[in-house]
VMD Tcl script that builds the backbone (N, CA, C; Angstrom):
set m [mol new atoms 402]
animate dup $m
set s [atomselect $m all]
$s set {name element resname resid chain x y z} {
  {N N MET 1 A -35.450 -73.479 -51.310}
  {CA C MET 1 A -34.359 -73.739 -50.892}
  {C C MET 1 A -33.321 -74.126 -51.313}
  {N N THR 2 A -32.084 -73.473 -51.779}
  {CA C THR 2 A -31.149 -73.976 -51.634}
  {C C THR 2 A -30.103 -74.222 -51.095}
  {N N ASN 3 A -28.884 -75.038 -51.409}
  {CA C ASN 3 A -27.806 -75.541 -50.085}
  {C C ASN 3 A -27.607 -73.871 -49.716}
  {N N PHE 4 A -27.150 -72.905 -50.465}
  {CA C PHE 4 A -26.750 -71.868 -49.560}
  {C C PHE 4 A -27.614 -71.532 -48.720}
  {N N ASP 5 A -28.668 -71.518 -49.041}
  {CA C ASP 5 A -29.723 -70.550 -48.240}
  {C C ASP 5 A -29.670 -71.435 -46.610}
  {N N LYS 6 A -29.348 -72.533 -46.832}
  {CA C LYS 6 A -28.905 -73.413 -45.569}
  {C C LYS 6 A -27.339 -73.555 -45.016}
  {N N LYS 7 A -26.518 -72.571 -45.771}
  {CA C LYS 7 A -25.687 -72.758 -44.860}
  {C C LYS 7 A -25.515 -71.652 -43.124}
  {N N ARG 8 A -24.634 -72.008 -42.791}
  {CA C ARG 8 A -24.705 -71.279 -41.350}
  {C C ARG 8 A -23.545 -70.392 -40.686}
  {N N VAL 9 A -23.664 -69.292 -40.535}
  {CA C VAL 9 A -22.184 -68.746 -40.058}
  {C C VAL 9 A -22.141 -68.795 -37.793}
  {N N VAL 10 A -20.945 -68.952 -37.830}
  {CA C VAL 10 A -20.976 -69.320 -36.652}
  {C C VAL 10 A -20.088 -68.483 -36.386}
  {N N VAL 11 A -20.116 -67.367 -35.076}
  {CA C VAL 11 A -19.272 -66.713 -34.289}
  {C C VAL 11 A -18.308 -67.270 -33.744}
  {N N THR 12 A -17.329 -67.563 -33.462}
  {CA C THR 12 A -16.721 -68.358 -32.646}
  {C C THR 12 A -15.563 -67.290 -31.866}
  {N N GLY 13 A -15.153 -66.031 -32.451}
  {CA C GLY 13 A -13.888 -65.300 -31.649}
  {C C GLY 13 A -14.192 -64.319 -31.945}
  {N N LEU 14 A -14.134 -63.101 -31.186}
  {CA C LEU 14 A -13.965 -61.402 -31.838}
  {C C LEU 14 A -12.712 -61.036 -31.431}
  {N N GLY 15 A -12.669 -60.019 -32.441}
  {CA C GLY 15 A -11.260 -58.718 -32.614}
  {C C GLY 15 A -11.992 -57.496 -32.420}
  {N N ALA 16 A -11.143 -56.222 -31.708}
  {CA C ALA 16 A -11.808 -55.204 -31.977}
  {C C ALA 16 A -10.602 -53.942 -32.120}
  {N N ILE 17 A -10.455 -53.639 -33.099}
  {CA C ILE 17 A -9.520 -52.296 -32.892}
  {C C ILE 17 A -10.074 -50.785 -33.272}
  {N N THR 18 A -10.615 -50.221 -31.745}
  {CA C THR 18 A -11.060 -49.009 -32.372}
  {C C THR 18 A -10.630 -47.941 -31.764}
  {N N PRO 19 A -11.240 -46.940 -31.648}
  {CA C PRO 19 A -10.912 -45.548 -31.237}
  {C C PRO 19 A -10.711 -45.449 -29.345}
  {N N ILE 20 A -11.653 -46.742 -28.937}
  {CA C ILE 20 A -11.917 -46.985 -27.614}
  {C C ILE 20 A -10.993 -47.860 -26.997}
  {N N GLY 21 A -10.412 -48.375 -27.604}
  {CA C GLY 21 A -9.528 -49.625 -27.381}
  {C C GLY 21 A -9.028 -50.504 -28.293}
  {N N ASN 22 A -7.919 -51.208 -28.162}
  {CA C ASN 22 A -7.577 -52.150 -29.582}
  {C C ASN 22 A -7.626 -53.445 -28.990}
  {N N THR 23 A -8.073 -53.963 -27.896}
  {CA C THR 23 A -8.554 -55.069 -28.310}
  {C C THR 23 A -10.250 -55.358 -27.673}
  {N N VAL 24 A -10.829 -56.542 -27.670}
  {CA C VAL 24 A -11.669 -56.763 -26.992}
  {C C VAL 24 A -12.489 -56.325 -25.951}
  {N N ALA 25 A -11.538 -56.223 -24.662}
  {CA C ALA 25 A -11.921 -56.194 -23.553}
  {C C ALA 25 A -11.776 -54.477 -23.008}
  {N N GLU 26 A -10.722 -54.240 -24.021}
  {CA C GLU 26 A -10.545 -52.630 -23.863}
  {C C GLU 26 A -11.822 -51.694 -24.447}
  {N N TYR 27 A -12.092 -52.030 -25.822}
  {CA C TYR 27 A -13.521 -51.611 -26.185}
  {C C TYR 27 A -14.907 -51.736 -25.575}
  {N N TRP 28 A -14.851 -53.135 -24.650}
  {CA C TRP 28 A -15.961 -53.495 -24.076}
  {C C TRP 28 A -15.719 -52.499 -22.536}
  {N N GLY 29 A -14.520 -52.553 -22.154}
  {CA C GLY 29 A -14.317 -51.488 -20.885}
  {C C GLY 29 A -14.496 -50.123 -21.425}
  {N N GLY 30 A -13.922 -49.962 -22.495}
  {CA C GLY 30 A -14.549 -48.316 -22.859}
  {C C GLY 30 A -15.592 -47.482 -23.416}
  {N N LEU 31 A -16.819 -49.075 -23.728}
  {CA C LEU 31 A -18.089 -48.993 -23.723}
  {C C LEU 31 A -18.852 -48.492 -22.373}
  {N N LEU 32 A -18.493 -49.516 -21.741}
  {CA C LEU 32 A -19.012 -49.138 -19.963}
  {C C LEU 32 A -18.421 -48.444 -19.462}
  {N N ASN 33 A -17.947 -47.555 -19.769}
  {CA C ASN 33 A -17.386 -46.588 -18.863}
  {C C ASN 33 A -17.220 -45.143 -19.700}
  {N N GLY 34 A -17.691 -45.571 -20.716}
  {CA C GLY 34 A -18.224 -44.372 -21.819}
  {C C GLY 34 A -17.195 -43.422 -22.179}
  {N N ARG 35 A -15.972 -44.201 -22.434}
  {CA C ARG 35 A -14.975 -43.601 -22.915}
  {C C ARG 35 A -15.287 -42.938 -24.274}
  {N N ASN 36 A -14.782 -41.794 -24.367}
  {CA C ASN 36 A -14.635 -41.225 -25.570}
  {C C ASN 36 A -13.638 -41.152 -26.433}
  {N N GLY 37 A -13.762 -42.004 -27.821}
  {CA C GLY 37 A -12.548 -41.951 -28.977}
  {C C GLY 37 A -12.444 -41.034 -29.753}
  {N N ILE 38 A -13.182 -39.913 -29.514}
  {CA C ILE 38 A -12.964 -38.807 -30.140}
  {C C ILE 38 A -12.080 -37.814 -30.035}
  {N N GLY 39 A -11.188 -37.260 -31.245}
  {CA C GLY 39 A -9.990 -36.267 -30.513}
  {C C GLY 39 A -9.790 -35.731 -32.346}
  {N N LEU 40 A -8.692 -35.014 -31.566}
  {CA C LEU 40 A -7.547 -34.135 -32.402}
  {C C LEU 40 A -7.035 -34.774 -33.425}
  {N N ILE 41 A -7.463 -34.920 -35.000}
  {CA C ILE 41 A -6.822 -35.471 -35.661}
  {C C ILE 41 A -5.281 -35.400 -35.747}
  {N N SER 42 A -4.240 -36.681 -35.454}
  {CA C SER 42 A -3.280 -36.788 -35.677}
  {C C SER 42 A -2.367 -37.310 -36.620}
  {N N LEU 43 A -3.151 -38.323 -37.583}
  {CA C LEU 43 A -2.306 -39.141 -38.675}
  {C C LEU 43 A -2.298 -38.455 -39.452}
  {N N PHE 44 A -2.278 -37.039 -39.503}
  {CA C PHE 44 A -2.088 -36.013 -41.056}
  {C C PHE 44 A -2.549 -35.023 -40.285}
  {N N ASP 45 A -1.751 -33.266 -41.281}
  {CA C ASP 45 A -2.246 -32.691 -41.070}
  {C C ASP 45 A -3.957 -32.115 -41.463}
  {N N ALA 46 A -4.685 -31.854 -40.623}
  {CA C ALA 46 A -6.220 -31.061 -40.664}
  {C C ALA 46 A -6.164 -29.706 -40.265}
  {N N SER 47 A -4.635 -29.077 -40.075}
  {CA C SER 47 A -4.983 -27.779 -39.720}
  {C C SER 47 A -6.411 -26.766 -41.332}
  {N N LYS 48 A -5.880 -27.159 -42.038}
  {CA C LYS 48 A -6.360 -26.812 -43.327}
  {C C LYS 48 A -8.152 -26.915 -43.893}
  {N N HIS 49 A -8.673 -27.961 -43.365}
  {CA C HIS 49 A -10.036 -28.504 -42.974}
  {C C HIS 49 A -10.665 -27.978 -41.680}
  {N N ALA 50 A -12.069 -28.029 -42.177}
  {CA C ALA 50 A -12.992 -26.940 -41.409}
  {C C ALA 50 A -12.999 -28.217 -40.328}
  {N N CYS 51 A -13.289 -29.460 -40.106}
  {CA C CYS 51 A -12.985 -30.509 -39.375}
  {C C CYS 51 A -12.183 -31.087 -38.792}
  {N N ARG 52 A -11.849 -31.557 -37.972}
  {CA C ARG 52 A -10.306 -31.400 -37.324}
  {C C ARG 52 A -10.098 -32.579 -36.579}
  {N N ILE 53 A -11.510 -33.537 -35.849}
  {CA C ILE 53 A -11.623 -34.071 -35.234}
  {C C ILE 53 A -11.709 -35.516 -35.804}
  {N N ALA 54 A -11.620 -36.392 -35.200}
  {CA C ALA 54 A -11.881 -37.695 -35.555}
  {C C ALA 54 A -12.145 -39.160 -34.645}
  {N N GLY 55 A -12.579 -39.996 -34.916}
  {CA C GLY 55 A -12.002 -41.161 -34.070}
  {C C GLY 55 A -11.573 -42.228 -34.264}
  {N N GLU 56 A -9.703 -42.011 -34.108}
  {CA C GLU 56 A -8.971 -42.477 -35.073}
  {C C GLU 56 A -8.580 -43.351 -33.772}
  {N N VAL 57 A -7.587 -44.562 -34.217}
  {CA C VAL 57 A -7.399 -45.866 -33.726}
  {C C VAL 57 A -6.215 -45.196 -33.021}
  {N N LYS 58 A -5.579 -45.070 -31.975}
  {CA C LYS 58 A -4.755 -44.844 -31.360}
  {C C LYS 58 A -3.561 -45.948 -30.705}
  {N N GLY 59 A -2.421 -45.837 -30.539}
  {CA C GLY 59 A -1.288 -46.845 -29.752}
  {C C GLY 59 A -1.635 -48.226 -30.408}
  {N N PHE 60 A -1.686 -48.234 -32.058}
  {CA C PHE 60 A -1.798 -49.630 -32.720}
  {C C PHE 60 A -0.590 -49.682 -33.425}
  {N N ASP 61 A -0.117 -50.862 -33.173}
  {CA C ASP 61 A 1.190 -50.956 -34.614}
  {C C ASP 61 A 0.810 -52.779 -34.640}
  {N N PRO 62 A 1.041 -51.850 -36.413}
  {CA C PRO 62 A 0.626 -53.977 -37.243}
  {C C PRO 62 A 1.951 -54.725 -36.697}
  {N N HIS 63 A 3.019 -54.563 -36.579}
  {CA C HIS 63 A 4.239 -55.503 -36.573}
  {C C HIS 63 A 3.667 -56.210 -35.433}
  {N N ASP 64 A 2.621 -56.033 -34.613}
  {CA C ASP 64 A 2.131 -57.007 -33.090}
  {C C ASP 64 A 1.715 -58.278 -33.853}
  {N N TYR 65 A 1.234 -58.040 -35.273}
  {CA C TYR 65 A 0.168 -59.059 -36.475}
  {C C TYR 65 A 0.936 -59.669 -37.503}
  {N N MET 66 A 1.436 -59.088 -37.536}
  {CA C MET 66 A 2.325 -59.396 -39.164}
  {C C MET 66 A 3.898 -58.555 -39.146}
  {N N LYS 67 A 4.589 -59.524 -40.048}
  {CA C LYS 67 A 5.883 -59.002 -40.435}
  {C C LYS 67 A 6.074 -57.901 -41.141}
  {N N SER 68 A 7.157 -56.968 -41.031}
  {CA C SER 68 A 7.325 -55.513 -41.603}
  {C C SER 68 A 7.204 -55.299 -42.687}
  {N N LYS 69 A 7.035 -56.315 -43.919}
  {CA C LYS 69 A 6.729 -56.769 -45.330}
  {C C LYS 69 A 5.487 -56.112 -45.451}
  {N N GLU 70 A 4.917 -57.534 -44.556}
  {CA C GLU 70 A 3.500 -57.392 -44.804}
  {C C GLU 70 A 2.695 -55.709 -44.506}
  {N N ALA 71 A 2.945 -55.553 -43.400}
  {CA C ALA 71 A 2.900 -54.095 -42.989}
  {C C ALA 71 A 3.024 -52.950 -43.882}
  {N N LYS 72 A 4.317 -53.435 -44.508}
  {CA C LYS 72 A 4.430 -52.187 -45.386}
  {C C LYS 72 A 3.304 -51.967 -47.105}
  {N N ARG 73 A 3.049 -52.947 -47.191}
  {CA C ARG 73 A 2.402 -53.326 -48.508}
  {C C ARG 73 A 0.662 -53.102 -48.223}
  {N N MET 74 A 0.572 -53.024 -47.233}
  {CA C MET 74 A -1.116 -52.789 -46.581}
  {C C MET 74 A -1.099 -51.281 -46.185}
  {N N ASP 75 A -2.328 -50.735 -46.672}
  {CA C ASP 75 A -3.386 -49.194 -46.158}
  {C C ASP 75 A -3.369 -49.726 -44.535}
  {N N ARG 76 A -4.117 -48.842 -43.906}
  {CA C ARG 76 A -3.722 -48.798 -42.490}
  {C C ARG 76 A -5.346 -49.154 -42.616}
  {N N PHE 77 A -6.239 -49.363 -43.310}
  {CA C PHE 77 A -7.769 -50.126 -42.859}
  {C C PHE 77 A -7.534 -51.232 -43.041}
  {N N ALA 78 A -7.116 -52.252 -44.377}
  {CA C ALA 78 A -6.041 -53.222 -44.416}
  {C C ALA 78 A -5.655 -54.050 -43.243}
  {N N GLN 79 A -4.752 -52.843 -42.880}
  {CA C GLN 79 A -3.547 -53.085 -41.176}
  {C C GLN 79 A -4.794 -53.770 -40.437}
  {N N LEU 80 A -5.779 -53.112 -40.141}
  {CA C LEU 80 A -6.483 -52.929 -38.895}
  {C C LEU 80 A -7.635 -54.024 -38.804}
  {N N ALA 81 A -8.008 -54.232 -40.004}
  {CA C ALA 81 A -8.494 -55.490 -40.703}
  {C C ALA 81 A -8.067 -56.905 -39.935}
  {N N VAL 82 A -7.612 -56.900 -40.838}
  {CA C VAL 82 A -6.354 -58.264 -40.879}
  {C C VAL 82 A -6.052 -58.613 -39.148}
  {N N SER 83 A -5.591 -56.693 -38.771}
  {CA C SER 83 A -5.376 -57.924 -36.956}
  {C C SER 83 A -6.065 -57.722 -36.265}
  {N N ALA 84 A -7.443 -57.520 -36.339}
  {CA C ALA 84 A -8.767 -57.633 -35.819}
  {C C ALA 84 A -9.161 -58.666 -36.293}
  {N N SER 85 A -9.028 -59.503 -37.459}
  {CA C SER 85 A -9.464 -61.112 -37.733}
  {C C SER 85 A -8.050 -61.879 -36.855}
  {N N LYS 86 A -7.075 -61.123 -36.574}
  {CA C LYS 86 A -6.102 -62.291 -36.059}
  {C C LYS 86 A -6.774 -62.129 -34.594}
  {N N GLN 87 A -6.729 -61.511 -33.727}
  {CA C GLN 87 A -7.496 -61.074 -32.806}
  {C C GLN 87 A -8.870 -62.387 -32.133}
  {N N ALA 88 A -9.785 -61.926 -33.425}
  {CA C ALA 88 A -10.907 -62.815 -33.286}
  {C C ALA 88 A -10.336 -64.419 -33.403}
  {N N LEU 89 A -9.253 -64.831 -34.379}
  {CA C LEU 89 A -9.158 -65.908 -34.579}
  {C C LEU 89 A -8.274 -66.941 -33.377}
  {N N ALA 90 A -7.925 -66.027 -32.571}
  {CA C ALA 90 A -7.265 -66.299 -31.466}
  {C C ALA 90 A -8.065 -66.267 -30.014}
  {N N ASP 91 A -8.829 -65.706 -30.223}
  {CA C ASP 91 A -10.058 -65.751 -28.818}
  {C C ASP 91 A -10.703 -67.036 -29.717}
  {N N ALA 92 A -11.021 -67.075 -30.830}
  {CA C ALA 92 A -12.134 -68.807 -30.948}
  {C C ALA 92 A -10.550 -69.915 -30.586}
  {N N GLN 93 A -9.799 -69.391 -30.421}
  {CA C GLN 93 A -8.495 -70.526 -30.680}
  {C C GLN 93 A -8.510 -71.429 -31.897}
  {N N PHE 94 A -8.889 -70.907 -32.360}
  {CA C PHE 94 A -8.909 -71.372 -33.959}
  {C C PHE 94 A -7.488 -71.336 -34.823}
  {N N GLU 95 A -6.731 -72.543 -35.781}
  {CA C GLU 95 A -5.216 -72.419 -36.133}
  {C C GLU 95 A -5.997 -72.512 -37.807}
  {N N ILE 96 A -6.212 -71.971 -38.786}
  {CA C ILE 96 A -6.095 -72.424 -40.065}
  {C C ILE 96 A -4.762 -73.287 -40.270}
  {N N ASN 97 A -5.332 -74.672 -40.749}
  {CA C ASN 97 A -4.543 -75.770 -41.445}
  {C C ASN 97 A -4.560 -75.949 -42.860}
  {N N ASP 98 A -4.396 -76.812 -43.372}
  {CA C ASP 98 A -4.502 -77.574 -44.522}
  {C C ASP 98 A -5.871 -78.008 -44.719}
  {N N LEU 99 A -6.310 -78.564 -43.957}
  {CA C LEU 99 A -7.521 -78.987 -43.674}
  {C C LEU 99 A -8.496 -78.466 -43.510}
  {N N ASN 100 A -8.904 -77.674 -43.214}
  {CA C ASN 100 A -9.824 -76.537 -43.008}
  {C C ASN 100 A -9.909 -75.166 -43.911}
  {N N ALA 101 A -8.443 -75.312 -44.509}
  {CA C ALA 101 A -8.260 -73.785 -45.019}
  {C C ALA 101 A -9.693 -73.335 -46.101}
  {N N GLU 102 A -9.812 -74.473 -46.650}
  {CA C GLU 102 A -10.857 -73.936 -47.710}
  {C C GLU 102 A -12.158 -73.834 -47.816}
  {N N GLN 103 A -12.196 -73.907 -45.887}
  {CA C GLN 103 A -13.581 -73.939 -45.275}
  {C C GLN 103 A -13.650 -72.180 -44.661}
  {N N VAL 104 A -12.585 -71.650 -44.667}
  {CA C VAL 104 A -12.192 -70.199 -43.658}
  {C C VAL 104 A -12.620 -69.548 -44.904}
  {N N GLY 105 A -13.310 -67.772 -44.449}
  {CA C GLY 105 A -13.166 -67.208 -45.307}
  {C C GLY 105 A -13.281 -66.020 -44.950}
  {N N VAL 106 A -13.172 -65.384 -45.514}
  {CA C VAL 106 A -13.640 -63.125 -44.571}
  {C C VAL 106 A -14.087 -62.465 -45.859}
  {N N MET 107 A -14.981 -61.706 -45.257}
  {CA C MET 107 A -15.526 -60.576 -46.637}
  {C C MET 107 A -15.183 -59.089 -45.876}
  {N N ILE 108 A -14.098 -58.840 -46.745}
  {CA C ILE 108 A -14.454 -57.229 -46.202}
  {C C ILE 108 A -14.886 -56.065 -47.303}
  {N N GLY 109 A -16.060 -55.088 -46.900}
  {CA C GLY 109 A -16.834 -54.451 -47.938}
  {C C GLY 109 A -15.384 -53.107 -47.783}
  {N N THR 110 A -15.884 -52.508 -48.346}
  {CA C THR 110 A -15.054 -50.642 -48.870}
  {C C THR 110 A -15.309 -49.814 -49.705}
  {N N GLY 111 A -16.026 -48.643 -49.252}
  {CA C GLY 111 A -16.595 -48.066 -50.301}
  {C C GLY 111 A -15.259 -47.412 -51.210}
  {N N ILE 112 A -14.281 -46.754 -50.755}
  {CA C ILE 112 A -13.273 -46.213 -51.607}
  {C C ILE 112 A -11.675 -47.688 -51.383}
  {N N GLY 113 A -11.993 -47.958 -50.397}
  {CA C GLY 113 A -10.670 -48.493 -49.949}
  {C C GLY 113 A -9.806 -47.978 -49.514}
  {N N GLY 114 A -8.420 -48.143 -49.009}
  {CA C GLY 114 A -7.497 -47.036 -48.580}
  {C C GLY 114 A -7.091 -45.973 -49.573}
  {N N LEU 115 A -7.560 -45.153 -48.530}
  {CA C LEU 115 A -7.079 -43.720 -49.170}
  {C C LEU 115 A -5.712 -43.133 -49.128}
  {N N LYS 116 A -4.681 -43.259 -48.331}
  {CA C LYS 116 A -3.432 -43.213 -47.931}
  {C C LYS 116 A -2.831 -44.006 -49.184}
  {N N VAL 117 A -2.866 -44.857 -49.898}
  {CA C VAL 117 A -2.643 -45.604 -50.786}
  {C C VAL 117 A -3.089 -44.629 -52.027}
  {N N LEU 118 A -4.242 -44.584 -52.510}
  {CA C LEU 118 A -4.239 -43.806 -53.264}
  {C C LEU 118 A -4.062 -42.334 -53.680}
  {N N GLU 119 A -3.920 -41.383 -52.333}
  {CA C GLU 119 A -2.906 -40.531 -52.740}
  {C C GLU 119 A -1.941 -40.632 -53.024}
  {N N ASP 120 A -1.093 -41.659 -52.051}
  {CA C ASP 120 A 0.377 -41.502 -52.293}
  {C C ASP 120 A 0.539 -41.934 -53.822}
  {N N GLN 121 A -0.382 -43.156 -55.062}
  {CA C GLN 121 A -0.271 -43.765 -55.890}
  {C C GLN 121 A -0.385 -42.483 -56.994}
  {N N GLU 122 A -1.184 -41.433 -56.744}
  {CA C GLU 122 A -1.680 -40.380 -57.374}
  {C C GLU 122 A -0.327 -39.336 -57.103}
  {N N THR 123 A 0.061 -38.902 -56.408}
  {CA C THR 123 A 1.782 -38.153 -56.406}
  {C C THR 123 A 2.468 -39.419 -57.016}
  {N N VAL 124 A 2.972 -40.187 -57.162}
  {CA C VAL 124 A 3.183 -41.359 -57.862}
  {C C VAL 124 A 3.186 -41.127 -59.648}
  {N N LEU 125 A 2.229 -40.689 -59.799}
  {CA C LEU 125 A 1.748 -40.557 -61.390}
  {C C LEU 125 A 1.679 -39.980 -61.726}
  {N N ILE 126 A 1.792 -38.946 -60.867}
  {CA C ILE 126 A 1.724 -37.037 -61.736}
  {C C ILE 126 A 3.565 -37.541 -61.416}
  {N N LYS 127 A 4.175 -37.686 -60.161}
  {CA C LYS 127 A 5.571 -37.026 -60.749}
  {C C LYS 127 A 6.537 -38.015 -61.297}
  {N N ARG 128 A 6.349 -39.310 -60.999}
  {CA C ARG 128 A 7.050 -40.516 -61.936}
  {C C ARG 128 A 6.621 -40.843 -63.291}
  {N N GLY 129 A 4.986 -41.087 -63.585}
  {CA C GLY 129 A 4.394 -42.031 -64.909}
  {C C GLY 129 A 3.812 -42.973 -64.371}
  {N N PRO 130 A 3.106 -43.339 -65.125}
  {CA C PRO 130 A 1.942 -44.750 -65.007}
  {C C PRO 130 A 3.008 -46.000 -64.371}
  {N N ASP 131 A 3.961 -46.125 -65.348}
  {CA C ASP 131 A 4.806 -47.481 -65.092}
  {C C ASP 131 A 5.715 -47.466 -63.512}
  {N N ARG 132 A 5.281 -46.161 -63.025}
  {CA C ARG 132 A 6.115 -46.679 -61.631}
  {C C ARG 132 A 4.879 -46.921 -59.974}
  {N N CYS 133 A 3.683 -46.544 -60.588}
  {CA C CYS 133 A 2.116 -46.750 -59.911}
  {C C CYS 133 A 2.759 -48.173 -59.626}
  {N N ARG 134 A 2.180 -48.846 -58.266}
  {CA C ARG 134 A 2.191 -50.381 -58.079}
  {C C ARG 134 A 0.670 -50.402 -57.819}
}
mol reanalyze $m
mol bondsrecalc $m
mol representation Tube
mol addrep $m
């Protein structure tokens, strides 16, 4: 058994930003009450698509968790992930500082990443050229 195999993970705090609640308490209440988070898509015009329903997060404001500059540079999926992570840190009453910063980590897996950024940058590439993409 290697040292890596002996390491433990401890969940000390929870965060949730979901279609049925934007905090752990709201989410849990939604589960217990059978709340339905599925509705008509509102984040983009879905009128030309066969499916016009989804489980969208409603009432989420990234500025509750980050500065405008940070929010502007992130796709929505990243804003949601960072915000839920900040909820979990607060729930755990955990503060990242110089002593523990190298012992704390988060890994996020995504198949494609932020589709909005991908689409926006494709438009920039076509209209303005590769030097204008970020």
